[in-house]
C-alpha positions as CSV (number, residue, x, y, z in Angstrom):
1,M,-8.1,68.6,59.9
2,S,-10.8,66.7,61.5
3,N,-14.4,65.5,61.5
4,F,-16.3,68.4,62.8
5,F,-18.7,65.9,64.4
6,A,-16.9,63.4,65.2
7,D,-13.8,65.5,67.2
8,N,-17.6,67.3,69.1
9,P,-18.8,65.7,72.0
10,D,-21.3,67.9,73.1
11,L,-23.1,67.8,69.7
12,Q,-23.2,64.4,69.6
13,A,-24.5,64.2,73.1
14,T,-27.0,66.8,72.1
15,L,-28.6,64.8,69.4
16,R,-28.5,61.8,71.6
17,R,-30.2,63.9,74.5
18,L,-32.7,65.7,72.3
19,D,-36.5,64.0,72.6
20,L,-36.9,63.9,69.2
21,E,-38.9,60.7,69.3
22,R,-42.6,61.8,69.0
23,I,-41.7,64.7,66.3
24,V,-39.8,61.6,64.4
25,R,-42.6,59.8,64.1
26,L,-45.1,62.4,63.1
27,R,-42.9,63.6,60.5
28,E,-42.5,60.0,59.3
29,D,-46.3,59.8,59.1
30,G,-45.9,56.7,61.8
31,Y,-43.3,55.6,59.7
32,K,-45.5,54.9,56.7
33,Q,-43.1,56.4,54.6
34,A,-40.8,53.8,54.4
35,R,-43.4,51.5,52.3
36,D,-42.3,53.8,49.6
37,F,-39.4,55.3,49.8
38,A,-36.6,53.0,50.3
39,Y,-34.2,55.3,52.7
40,A,-37.3,56.1,54.9
41,P,-36.6,55.0,58.3
42,R,-38.5,52.0,59.6
43,D,-38.7,53.5,63.6
44,F,-37.1,56.1,65.6
45,E,-33.6,53.9,66.2
46,D,-33.5,53.7,62.5
47,A,-33.6,57.4,61.7
48,L,-31.5,58.3,64.6
49,D,-28.7,55.6,62.9
50,S,-29.5,57.6,59.9
51,Y,-28.9,61.4,61.5
52,E,-25.8,60.3,62.8
53,R,-24.2,58.8,59.7
54,T,-25.5,62.0,58.0
55,L,-24.1,64.5,60.5
56,A,-20.7,62.3,60.4
57,I,-20.7,62.5,56.4
58,A,-21.7,66.2,56.7
59,G,-19.0,66.9,59.6
60,D,-16.5,65.5,57.3
61,I,-17.3,67.6,54.3
62,A,-17.1,70.7,56.6
63,G,-13.5,69.4,58.2
64,E,-11.8,68.1,55.7
65,Y,-12.9,69.7,52.6
66,V,-14.4,72.9,53.7
67,A,-12.5,74.3,56.1
68,P,-8.8,74.1,54.2
69,R,-10.6,76.5,51.8
70,A,-11.9,78.6,54.0
71,E,-9.2,81.3,54.3
72,D,-8.9,81.6,50.7
73,V,-12.1,82.1,50.0
74,D,-12.3,84.9,52.6
75,R,-8.9,86.4,50.7
76,A,-10.6,85.7,47.4
77,G,-14.1,86.9,48.0
78,S,-16.3,87.3,45.2
79,E,-16.7,89.1,42.2
80,L,-19.0,91.1,39.7
81,V,-17.4,90.4,36.2
82,D,-20.3,92.0,33.6
83,G,-23.2,91.6,36.1
84,E,-22.6,87.8,37.3
85,V,-21.1,87.4,40.4
86,R,-17.9,84.8,40.7
87,Y,-18.1,82.7,44.0
88,A,-14.2,82.7,44.9
89,P,-12.7,78.9,43.8
90,G,-13.1,77.1,47.2
91,I,-17.2,78.6,47.7
92,D,-18.1,76.2,44.3
93,Q,-15.9,73.8,45.2
94,S,-17.7,72.9,48.5
95,L,-20.6,73.3,47.3
96,E,-20.5,70.8,44.9
97,R,-19.1,68.4,47.8
98,L,-22.7,69.2,49.5
99,K,-24.8,68.3,46.8
100,Q,-22.9,65.6,45.9
101,A,-23.5,63.9,49.7
102,E,-27.4,64.9,48.5
103,L,-27.0,67.3,51.6
104,L,-28.8,70.7,50.0
105,G,-32.6,69.7,50.3
106,I,-32.6,68.0,54.1
107,T,-35.5,69.2,55.8
108,L,-37.9,68.8,52.3
109,P,-40.6,66.2,51.7
110,R,-39.2,62.8,50.0
111,E,-41.4,63.6,47.1
112,Y,-40.0,66.6,46.1
113,G,-36.4,65.1,46.5
114,G,-35.5,65.8,49.7
115,L,-34.2,63.7,53.2
116,N,-37.3,64.9,55.4
117,F,-34.6,65.2,58.4
118,P,-35.9,67.3,61.6
119,I,-35.2,71.1,61.5
120,T,-32.8,70.2,64.6
121,V,-30.6,68.1,62.5
122,S,-30.4,70.4,59.4
123,V,-29.0,73.2,62.2
124,M,-26.4,71.1,63.9
125,I,-25.0,71.1,60.1
126,V,-25.9,74.4,59.8
127,E,-23.2,75.1,62.4
128,M,-21.0,72.3,61.3
129,V,-20.6,74.3,57.8
130,S,-20.5,77.6,59.7
131,R,-17.2,76.4,61.8
132,A,-15.4,75.5,58.6
133,D,-16.8,78.8,57.0
134,P,-20.0,80.7,57.7
135,A,-19.7,82.5,54.4
136,L,-20.5,79.0,52.6
137,M,-23.0,78.9,54.7
138,N,-24.5,81.8,54.1
139,I,-25.3,80.5,51.0
140,F,-26.2,76.7,51.8
141,G,-28.4,77.8,55.0
142,L,-30.6,79.8,52.0
143,Q,-31.1,76.5,50.9
144,D,-33.8,77.0,53.4
145,I,-36.4,79.2,51.3
146,S,-37.4,76.6,49.9
147,E,-39.3,75.6,53.3
148,T,-41.4,78.4,52.8
149,I,-41.9,77.5,49.1
150,N,-43.1,73.9,50.8
151,K,-45.1,75.5,53.4
152,F,-47.0,78.5,51.4
153,A,-46.8,77.9,47.8
154,D,-49.6,75.8,45.6
155,E,-49.0,72.4,44.7
156,A,-47.5,73.5,41.1
157,M,-45.0,75.7,42.4
158,K,-44.0,73.3,44.9
159,T,-43.9,70.4,42.0
160,A,-41.7,72.9,39.6
161,F,-39.6,74.5,42.2
162,L,-38.4,72.0,45.2
163,P,-37.1,69.4,43.5
164,R,-34.2,72.0,42.0
165,F,-33.3,72.9,45.7
166,A,-33.3,69.4,46.7
167,S,-30.5,68.5,43.9
168,G,-28.6,71.6,44.4
169,E,-29.5,72.9,40.3
170,V,-30.5,76.4,42.4
171,T,-29.2,78.2,45.0
172,G,-31.4,80.8,46.7
173,S,-32.0,84.2,48.5
174,M,-34.2,86.7,50.4
175,A,-34.8,89.7,48.4
176,L,-36.4,91.6,51.6
177,T,-34.2,94.6,52.4
178,E,-34.5,98.1,50.7
179,P,-32.4,101.4,51.0
180,E,-35.3,103.0,53.4
181,A,-36.8,99.6,54.8
182,G,-34.2,98.1,56.8
183,S,-35.2,96.6,59.8
184,D,-39.1,98.7,59.1
185,L,-39.9,95.8,56.8
186,Q,-43.5,97.6,56.4
187,N,-42.0,100.3,54.4
188,V,-41.2,98.3,51.3
189,Q,-41.7,100.0,48.6
190,L,-40.7,97.6,45.5
191,K,-43.7,97.8,43.3
192,A,-45.8,94.7,42.0
193,T,-47.6,94.9,39.2
194,E,-50.5,92.0,38.4
195,Q,-50.6,91.2,34.8
196,P,-53.7,89.8,32.7
197,D,-52.4,86.5,32.7
198,G,-52.2,86.3,36.2
199,T,-48.6,86.6,36.6
200,W,-46.8,89.5,38.2
201,R,-44.0,92.2,37.3
202,L,-41.6,93.7,39.5
203,S,-39.9,96.7,39.4
204,G,-37.3,98.5,42.1
205,V,-34.4,98.1,44.4
206,K,-32.9,95.3,47.1
207,R,-30.0,96.2,48.8
208,F,-28.2,94.2,51.2
209,I,-29.0,90.8,49.9
210,T,-27.3,88.1,50.6
211,N,-26.6,85.7,47.3
212,G,-28.4,87.8,45.6
213,N,-27.5,86.2,42.7
214,G,-28.8,83.0,43.7
215,R,-31.2,81.9,40.8
216,I,-34.7,81.9,42.6
217,S,-35.7,85.1,45.3
218,L,-38.2,85.4,47.6
219,V,-39.1,88.6,46.8
220,L,-41.5,90.7,49.8
221,A,-43.5,93.8,47.0
222,R,-45.9,96.5,47.3
223,S,-48.9,94.7,45.9
224,E,-51.7,96.8,47.1
225,E,-51.8,100.2,45.2
226,G,-52.0,103.6,47.4
227,T,-51.0,100.9,50.5
228,T,-48.1,102.2,53.0
229,D,-48.1,99.2,55.5
230,A,-47.5,95.6,56.1
231,R,-51.2,94.4,54.5
232,G,-50.1,96.1,50.9
233,L,-47.2,93.1,51.1
234,S,-47.0,90.2,49.2
235,M,-44.4,87.6,48.6
236,F,-43.2,86.7,45.4
237,L,-41.1,83.6,43.5
238,Y,-39.1,85.4,41.2
239,E,-36.2,83.5,38.8
240,R,-33.1,85.2,37.4
241,D,-33.4,86.7,34.0
242,E,-32.5,89.6,31.8
243,H,-34.8,91.7,33.9
244,M,-32.9,91.7,37.1
245,R,-29.6,93.6,37.0
246,I,-27.0,93.0,39.7
247,R,-25.8,96.9,40.1
248,R,-22.6,96.1,42.9
249,L,-21.5,94.0,45.7
250,E,-21.1,95.6,48.8
251,D,-17.3,95.6,50.4
252,K,-17.6,94.3,53.7
253,L,-16.0,93.6,56.7
254,G,-16.1,90.1,56.9
255,I,-18.0,86.8,55.2
256,H,-15.8,87.6,52.2
257,G,-16.9,84.8,50.5
258,S,-20.9,84.9,50.3
259,P,-22.0,87.9,48.2
260,T,-23.7,90.5,49.1
261,C,-25.8,92.5,46.6
262,E,-27.7,95.4,45.4
263,L,-30.7,94.3,42.8
264,Q,-32.1,96.7,40.4
265,F,-35.9,95.3,39.0
266,D,-37.0,96.2,35.9
267,D,-40.2,95.0,34.9
268,A,-39.2,91.3,36.3
269,P,-41.5,88.6,36.1
270,A,-42.5,86.6,39.1
271,L,-45.1,84.5,40.6
272,L,-47.4,85.2,43.4
273,V,-46.3,83.1,47.1
274,G,-49.1,81.6,49.0
275,E,-52.4,84.7,49.0
276,R,-52.1,88.5,48.2
277,R,-51.0,90.9,51.1
278,R,-49.4,88.2,53.6
279,G,-46.4,88.8,52.5
280,L,-44.9,90.3,55.4
281,T,-47.3,89.6,58.6
282,T,-47.1,85.6,57.7
283,Y,-44.7,84.2,55.2
284,V,-41.9,86.8,55.9
285,M,-42.3,86.1,59.8
286,S,-42.1,82.4,58.9
287,L,-38.8,82.5,56.9
288,M,-36.9,85.2,59.2
289,N,-37.8,82.8,62.1
290,G,-35.9,80.4,60.0
291,A,-33.4,82.6,59.1
292,R,-32.9,83.6,62.6
293,I,-32.0,80.1,63.8
294,A,-29.6,79.3,61.1
295,I,-27.7,82.5,62.1
296,A,-27.7,81.7,65.9
297,A,-26.4,78.4,64.1
298,Q,-24.0,80.1,62.4
299,A,-23.0,81.8,65.5
300,Q,-22.4,79.0,67.1
301,G,-19.9,77.5,64.5
302,I,-17.8,80.2,64.7
303,A,-17.3,80.1,67.9
304,E,-16.6,77.1,68.4
305,A,-14.0,77.9,65.9
306,A,-12.6,80.5,67.7
307,W,-12.7,78.7,71.0
308,R,-10.7,75.9,69.7
309,A,-8.3,78.4,67.7
310,A,-7.8,80.1,71.3
311,A,-7.1,77.0,73.1
312,K,-4.6,75.5,70.5
313,Y,-2.9,78.6,70.4
314,A,-2.6,78.5,74.3
315,Q,-0.8,75.5,74.7
316,E,1.7,76.0,71.3
317,R,2.4,79.4,72.8
318,V,5.4,79.7,75.3
319,Q,5.9,82.7,77.4
320,F,7.8,82.9,81.3
321,G,9.0,79.3,80.4
322,A,5.6,77.8,80.3
323,P,2.9,77.7,77.7
324,I,0.4,80.8,78.1
325,G,-2.5,77.9,78.4
326,E,-1.1,77.7,82.2
327,L,-1.7,80.9,83.6
328,T,-4.9,81.1,85.3
329,A,-6.1,83.8,83.9
330,V,-5.7,82.4,80.4
331,R,-7.3,78.9,82.0
332,A,-10.6,81.2,82.9
333,M,-10.7,82.8,79.8
334,L,-10.8,79.5,78.0
335,A,-13.3,78.4,80.2
336,D,-15.8,81.0,80.3
337,M,-15.6,80.8,76.1
338,K,-16.2,76.8,76.7
339,V,-19.1,76.9,79.3
340,S,-21.0,80.1,77.1
341,L,-20.5,78.0,74.1
342,E,-22.2,75.1,75.6
343,A,-25.0,77.0,77.3
344,A,-25.5,78.7,74.3
345,R,-25.9,75.4,72.2
346,A,-28.4,73.7,75.1
347,L,-30.5,76.8,73.9
348,L,-30.2,76.7,70.4
349,Y,-31.1,73.5,70.1
350,E,-34.0,73.7,72.7
351,T,-34.9,76.4,70.1
352,A,-34.9,74.3,66.9
353,L,-36.8,71.2,69.2
354,I,-39.7,73.7,70.1
355,V,-40.1,74.8,65.9
356,D,-39.7,71.2,64.7
357,M,-42.5,70.2,67.4
358,K,-44.5,73.5,66.0
359,E,-43.7,72.2,62.3
360,V,-44.9,68.6,62.8
361,L,-48.5,69.8,64.8
362,E,-49.0,72.0,61.5
363,Q,-48.6,69.1,59.5
364,R,-50.7,66.6,61.1
365,I,-53.7,68.8,61.8
366,A,-53.4,69.9,58.3
367,Q,-53.5,66.0,57.7
368,V,-56.7,65.6,60.3
369,T,-58.6,68.4,58.8
370,A,-57.6,66.9,55.0
371,G,-59.2,63.7,56.5
372,G,-56.1,61.4,55.7
373,A,-54.9,61.2,59.4
374,D,-56.8,57.6,60.0
375,A,-55.2,55.9,57.1
376,G,-53.0,53.5,59.0
377,G,-54.7,53.6,62.5
378,P,-53.8,54.8,65.5
379,S,-50.5,52.6,65.5
380,A,-49.0,54.3,62.6
381,A,-49.0,58.1,64.2
382,G,-49.7,57.4,67.7
383,P,-52.8,59.5,69.2
384,E,-52.8,62.2,66.9
385,S,-54.5,60.1,64.2
386,A,-57.6,60.3,65.5
387,A,-59.6,63.0,64.3
388,G,-61.0,63.7,67.5
389,D,-57.9,64.9,68.9
390,L,-58.5,68.0,66.7
391,K,-58.8,70.3,69.5
392,A,-56.4,69.0,71.7
393,L,-53.5,69.4,68.4
394,R,-54.7,72.6,68.0
395,A,-54.0,73.3,71.7
396,E,-51.1,72.3,71.6
397,L,-50.0,73.7,68.7
398,K,-50.9,77.3,70.0
399,K,-48.5,76.5,73.0
400,Y,-45.7,75.9,70.7
401,T,-46.2,79.3,68.4
402,R,-46.2,81.0,71.5
403,L,-42.9,78.9,72.7
404,A,-41.3,79.3,69.2
405,A,-42.4,82.9,69.0
406,L,-40.1,83.3,72.6
407,F,-37.0,81.2,72.4
408,T,-36.2,81.8,68.8
409,P,-35.2,85.3,69.2
410,L,-33.8,84.4,72.9
411,A,-31.7,82.1,70.8
412,K,-30.8,84.4,68.3
413,A,-29.6,87.2,71.0
414,C,-27.6,84.5,72.7
415,C,-25.6,82.8,70.2
416,T,-24.8,85.4,68.2
417,E,-23.6,87.7,71.1
418,M,-21.8,84.7,72.4
419,A,-20.2,84.1,69.5
420,N,-19.2,88.3,69.5
421,T,-17.5,87.5,73.2
422,V,-15.6,84.4,72.4
423,A,-14.6,85.6,69.0
424,Y,-13.0,88.6,70.8
425,E,-11.4,86.5,73.9
426,S,-10.2,84.3,71.6
427,L,-8.5,87.2,69.6
428,Q,-7.2,88.4,73.3
429,I,-5.5,85.0,74.2
430,H,-3.7,85.2,70.9
431,G,-2.4,88.5,71.6
432,G,-0.5,90.6,68.9
433,S,-0.6,87.7,67.1
434,G,-4.3,87.2,66.6
435,Y,-4.8,90.6,64.9
436,M,-2.3,89.3,62.0
437,R,-4.2,88.1,59.0
438,D,-1.8,84.9,59.7
439,F,-4.1,83.8,62.2
440,A,-7.4,82.1,61.5
441,V,-8.7,84.1,64.5
442,E,-8.7,87.2,63.0
443,R,-11.1,86.3,60.2
444,H,-13.6,84.7,63.1
445,S,-13.9,88.3,64.8
446,R,-14.3,89.5,61.5
447,D,-16.8,87.3,60.3
448,A,-18.7,87.5,63.9
449,R,-19.3,90.8,63.7
450,I,-22.1,90.1,61.6
451,T,-24.4,87.9,63.6
452,N,-25.9,90.0,65.8
453,I,-27.1,92.7,62.7
454,Y,-27.9,90.8,60.0
455,E,-32.1,88.9,60.5
456,G,-33.0,91.2,63.0
457,T,-30.3,92.8,65.7
458,T,-30.5,92.2,69.1
459,Q,-31.8,94.9,69.7
460,L,-34.7,93.9,67.2
461,Q,-34.8,90.3,69.0
462,V,-35.4,91.9,72.3
463,V,-37.9,93.5,71.3
464,A,-39.6,90.1,69.7
465,A,-38.9,88.4,72.8
466,I,-39.9,91.0,75.7
467,G,-43.7,90.1,75.7
468,G,-43.7,86.4,76.5
469,V,-40.9,87.3,78.9
470,L,-43.7,89.8,80.5
471,G,-46.6,87.7,79.7
472,G,-46.1,84.7,80.8
473,T,-45.4,82.5,78.1
474,L,-41.4,82.5,79.8
475,A,-42.6,81.5,82.9
476,A,-45.0,78.3,81.9
477,R,-42.0,77.1,80.3
478,L,-39.6,77.6,83.2
479,D,-42.5,75.7,85.4
480,E,-42.2,72.5,82.9
481,Y,-37.9,72.7,83.7
482,D,-39.1,73.2,87.4
483,F,-40.8,69.6,87.3
484,E,-38.0,67.7,85.3
485,D,-35.8,65.2,87.6
486,F,-32.4,67.3,88.6
487,G,-31.6,64.8,91.1
488,A,-28.7,65.0,90.3
489,T,-28.0,68.4,91.1
490,P,-30.2,69.2,93.6
491,E,-28.1,72.4,95.0
492,L,-27.3,73.8,91.8
493,L,-31.3,73.6,91.0
494,D,-32.4,75.1,94.3
495,R,-29.4,78.3,93.1
496,V,-31.2,78.2,89.2
497,R,-34.5,78.7,90.8
498,D,-33.1,81.6,92.9
499,A,-32.5,83.2,90.3
500,R,-36.1,82.7,88.6
501,A,-37.2,84.8,92.1
502,R,-34.7,87.2,90.9
503,L,-36.4,87.5,87.8
504,V,-39.6,87.5,89.2
505,E,-38.8,90.4,91.1
506,A,-37.7,92.2,88.4
507,I,-40.7,91.4,85.9
508,A,-42.9,92.3,88.8
509,R,-41.4,96.1,89.0
510,V,-41.5,96.0,85.9
511,R,-45.0,95.3,85.5
512,E,-46.5,97.3,87.8
513,L,-44.6,100.5,87.3
514,D,-46.5,100.0,84.1
515,D,-44.2,102.8,82.4
516,V,-43.6,101.8,78.8
517,R,-40.1,103.7,78.8
518,F,-39.1,102.0,81.8
519,R,-40.0,98.7,80.2
520,D,-37.8,99.3,77.1
521,F,-34.7,101.0,78.8
522,H,-35.1,97.4,81.1
523,A,-36.5,95.0,78.2
524,R,-32.9,93.8,77.4
525,R,-31.6,93.0,80.7
526,L,-34.9,91.1,81.5
527,V,-34.3,88.7,78.1
528,E,-31.0,88.8,79.2
529,M,-31.9,87.4,82.6
530,A,-34.3,84.8,81.1
531,I,-31.4,83.5,78.4
532,D,-29.8,82.8,82.0
533,V,-32.2,81.3,83.7
534,S,-33.4,79.3,80.7
535,C,-29.5,78.1,80.2
536,G,-29.3,77.4,83.7
537,Y,-32.0,74.6,83.8
538,L,-30.8,73.4,79.9
539,M,-27.3,72.9,81.7
540,L,-28.6,71.1,84.8
541,R,-30.4,68.5,82.7
542,A,-27.8,67.6,80.4
543,A,-24.7,67.6,83.7
544,Q,-27.9,64.6,84.5
545,G,-25.6,61.1,84.9
546,D,-22.2,63.1,83.2
547,A,-19.4,64.4,84.9
548,R,-17.8,66.7,82.8
549,T,-21.0,68.5,81.6
550,L,-22.0,68.4,85.3
551,L,-18.7,71.1,86.2
552,A,-19.7,72.3,83.1
553,A,-23.1,73.1,84.7
554,R,-21.6,74.0,88.2
555,Y,-19.4,76.7,86.5
556,F,-22.1,78.3,84.5
557,V,-24.7,78.4,87.5
558,D,-21.8,80.6,89.5
559,A,-21.3,83.1,87.1
560,M,-25.4,83.0,85.7
561,T,-26.5,83.5,89.4
562,A,-24.4,86.8,90.1
563,R,-25.3,88.3,86.5
564,V,-28.6,88.0,87.4
565,A,-28.9,88.9,90.8
566,A,-27.0,92.2,89.7
567,A,-29.6,93.0,86.8
568,A,-32.4,92.6,89.5
569,L,-30.8,95.1,91.6
570,R,-30.4,97.5,88.5
571,V,-34.1,97.2,87.9
572,A,-35.3,97.7,91.2
573,G,-32.8,100.6,91.8
574,S,-34.1,102.5,88.9
575,R,-36.8,104.7,88.4
576,P,-38.8,106.0,85.2
577,A,-37.8,109.8,86.6
578,D,-34.1,108.3,85.4
579,L,-34.9,108.0,81.6
580,D,-34.9,112.1,81.6
581,D,-31.6,112.0,81.8
582,L,-30.7,109.8,78.9
583,P,-31.1,112.5,75.9
584,A,-28.3,114.6,77.4
585,L,-26.4,111.6,78.6
586,G,-26.1,110.5,74.8
587,R,-26.1,114.0,73.3
588,I,-22.9,114.9,71.2
């Protein structure tokens, strides 16, 4: 096997290319944390070196330890024995190895035992773990619920629970979905009842809960008697005890090593997280946005594994006297797969960077309003140290909040749809052999399928993104990209700009007609066009000064401009009246 960081030059180049310097400076309080923690960085170069070393450690664990166990994990799956979940042995072993490497609290503050790394770096680790075994990622990635606790809980709750996540003592779950509340979470019915001592009791059923056997769960429950909408929901922290029963494990198509549980809460004691009534509108939205980035990274990892499996098989499989990889049709498939991987990766880490910036701005504003921002002077954390910059910080936070709300669903849709396509094509290259369980690509195809379903289907990502596409958030970001220096690729930049013009025309037509059905009918087309154009700019950025990436950018732009032009023609050529035919066309 190999080191999944060292063998991936695109991932390494992505880390070096990303503009993390300001994010790290703010996250490290102007590097003042080095005075209190021996392992905190002294400057940006020190931080970057720490990230690269940690990614190399994670890459080694993923390649040398996790990946060799993935097939056995998939075959063994999880079992429910006497009310308790038993992981496949490989899951327990890999979790222990990640725990020993201190990778289970990577983004948590150091005072709680974490490493205080940016989200972007943690997403890279999630991608590598997912390439090795996406079932393990579902358990490893759910440690991220600790970030929601860190962001919204009071100090007593953070002190009590965060060190346990960072040490690996506990694993977590997000207990949101119910039999009658899947995508429609405002319909959650599990009941929370306040007790005289200020604690709460939970009663009801949760379904499709990934790692529902986790020691700590964040549970969405109805706390306000008589309510039927999102305003009656609150978030609760529940620690496993005898008042919650795992009723069954789901028998799934893929990710067999990750248990998906149905849970029965019977007057289970829990603690309120944050404020009442904000469970869905604030806390779950934050929780799910983090989860959506993680699933995008999971899909990215699965696609990387599937492409590599196909490339290796194409080199080894001989037909008609030569490896099938020498056939133009197969070469084209492999090129499509690899370039789409690189484009999706560019969008994924652009999104992670945006979310990182949003998070550190929120942190800085909290420090300024608390009166602690001036400690150390302007040189400690840059101009953000001055309380007089609060207005500018809030304006900047507003911008990045809008960008995060747009780019998170764009990345989730892009990466997960790409992963399904790459896994499908990889199996096709394997031919009949790929349909057999003797080859890992069969598992990759099954594992990829869930990624564009859970944590919000692609259709829901379109709903989440379309407002930003139509409302100007996307246009403002594309303007910023357009002002970057693309001196090495002027002819490609002209073609990306032309594709953007086609997108602008399509958006204008949808706005002009002002028809809700017409907008909804073309929403996915517009979102996919937005993804394509954004990736076009990002691929040009990556190509500056790199001959191999320039080839990939050119190949991507060739395909992207054709797709965007076709989608624009579809929008221009259709009418709202055409939608009257949909019921007849789709009827049984």
